[in-house]
C-alpha positions in Angstrom: -48.6 -7.0 -8.5 -51.8 -6.7 -10.5 -52.0 -4.9 -13.8 -55.1 -3.0 -14.9 -54.4 -3.7 -18.6 -52.1 -6.1 -20.5 -48.8 -4.7 -21.7 -48.6 -3.8 -25.4 -45.5 -3.5 -27.5 -44.7 0.1 -28.3 -47.0 1.6 -25.6 -45.4 4.5 -23.7 -44.5 3.7 -20.1 -46.1 5.6 -17.3 -44.0 7.5 -14.9 -43.7 5.8 -11.6 -42.1 6.8 -8.3 -38.9 4.9 -9.2 -38.3 6.9 -12.4 -36.4 10.2 -12.0 -37.4 13.4 -13.8 -33.8 14.6 -14.1 -30.7 12.6 -14.8 -28.4 12.0 -11.8 -25.2 12.8 -13.6 -24.7 16.1 -15.4 -21.8 16.2 -17.8 -19.3 19.0 -17.3 -19.2 21.2 -20.4 -16.4 23.7 -20.5 -17.7 25.4 -23.7 -21.1 26.0 -22.1 -19.5 27.4 -19.0 -17.4 29.9 -21.1 -20.5 30.9 -23.1 -22.2 31.8 -19.9 -19.2 33.9 -18.8 -18.1 31.4 -16.1 -14.5 30.4 -15.7 -13.5 26.9 -16.9 -12.9 24.6 -13.9 -9.6 22.8 -13.6 -9.5 19.0 -13.7 -10.1 17.5 -10.3 -6.8 16.9 -8.6 -4.9 19.2 -10.9 -2.7 22.0 -9.4 -4.4 25.2 -8.4 -4.0 28.3 -10.5 -1.7 29.8 -7.9 0.5 26.7 -7.8 0.7 26.6 -11.6 1.7 30.2 -11.8 4.3 29.8 -9.1 5.9 26.9 -11.0 5.8 28.7 -14.3 7.5 31.8 -12.7 10.0 29.7 -10.8 11.0 27.7 -13.9 11.0 30.8 -16.2 8.7 29.3 -18.9 11.5 26.8 -19.9 11.6 23.1 -20.0 13.7 22.0 -17.0 15.0 18.9 -18.7 16.1 20.2 -22.2 16.0 24.0 -21.6 13.6 24.7 -24.5 11.6 28.0 -24.2 7.9 27.2 -23.7 6.2 30.5 -24.3 3.4 29.6 -26.8 4.4 25.9 -26.9 2.9 22.8 -25.4 4.0 22.1 -21.8 3.1 20.0 -18.8 3.6 20.2 -15.1 5.2 16.9 -14.1 4.4 15.5 -10.7 7.7 14.1 -9.5 5.9 12.0 -6.9 2.7 10.8 -8.7 -0.7 11.8 -7.2 -1.5 8.1 -7.0 1.3 7.7 -4.5 0.2 10.7 -2.3 2.2 13.3 -4.3 0.6 16.6 -3.8 0.2 19.7 -6.0 2.8 21.8 -4.1 5.3 23.6 -6.3 8.1 21.6 -4.7 6.6 18.4 -6.3 5.9 20.0 -9.7 8.4 20.5 -12.6 7.8 22.3 -15.9 8.6 20.1 -18.9 7.8 20.3 -22.7 5.3 18.2 -24.4 2.7 15.9 -22.9 2.8 12.4 -21.6 0.9 11.1 -24.6 2.7 12.9 -27.4 6.0 11.5 -28.6 9.0 13.8 -28.8 8.5 15.8 -25.6 10.4 15.5 -22.3 7.2 14.6 -20.4 6.7 11.6 -22.7 10.4 10.6 -22.1 9.9 10.8 -18.3 6.7 8.8 -18.2 7.2 6.2 -20.9 10.7 6.0 -22.5 13.2 5.5 -19.7 11.6 5.6 -16.2 14.7 4.3 -14.5 16.9 7.1 -15.9 14.2 9.6 -15.1 14.2 8.4 -11.5 17.9 8.5 -11.3 17.9 12.1 -12.7 15.2 13.1 -10.2 12.3 13.6 -12.6 10.4 10.9 -10.7 10.7 10.2 -7.0 11.0 6.6 -5.8 8.7 5.1 -3.1 9.7 5.9 0.4 11.6 9.1 -0.4 10.1 12.6 0.0 10.4 14.9 -3.1 12.2 17.4 -0.9 15.0 14.9 -0.4 15.4 13.7 -4.1 17.1 16.4 -6.2 16.7 16.9 -10.0 19.5 17.0 -12.5 18.6 20.0 -14.6 20.9 21.7 -17.1 23.8 19.4 -15.9 23.5 20.7 -12.3 21.7 19.1 -9.3 19.1 21.2 -7.5 16.0 20.9 -5.4 12.8 22.6 -6.6 11.4 25.0 -3.9 8.3 27.2 -3.8 10.0 30.2 -5.5 13.4 29.1 -6.6 15.8 26.1 -7.3 18.3 25.4 -4.5 21.6 24.0 -5.7 22.6 20.8 -3.9 24.4 17.5 -4.2 22.7 14.3 -5.5 21.1 11.9 -3.1 23.4 9.0 -2.2 21.1 6.5 -4.0 21.3 8.6 -7.3 25.1 8.1 -7.5 25.5 4.7 -5.8 26.6 2.1 -8.4 24.8 -0.7 -6.5 21.5 1.3 -6.4 18.6 0.0 -8.6 18.6 3.4 -10.3 22.3 3.2 -11.3 23.1 3.3 -15.0 
């Protein structure tokens, strides 16, 4: 490639066909969307507004592990079967718990980081190879399966009570 003039330090570059006029990636700015009157978009992969409201209504705005009222408090929707293992955003796979996964002191943090084996045994996490609809939750000292609109009482899964199971106490 031939140059018409030698390159000089500090000289502005000329626009060529390879340079783009606009950046390829545009950062998402929730505050800017709200200023323009647009609704804030949910995070990709997060439950829809309808699924979130269905879970909040089903669980009565209470933490399903400790029973604490969550109106006005920090809460999280726990995916029992994680999204990374093909867990969906259906209300049957979501449970309302207090706190967040990164803040100490809440039930969500306990489920995710403190004692995952006990959380799996109690049904807050679903082991690989088992559908969330077949793995009940121990909530308020009773076993139940989360449904779309209500909790259905049931017996624990045989692996949750088997002393030889890897989730046994």
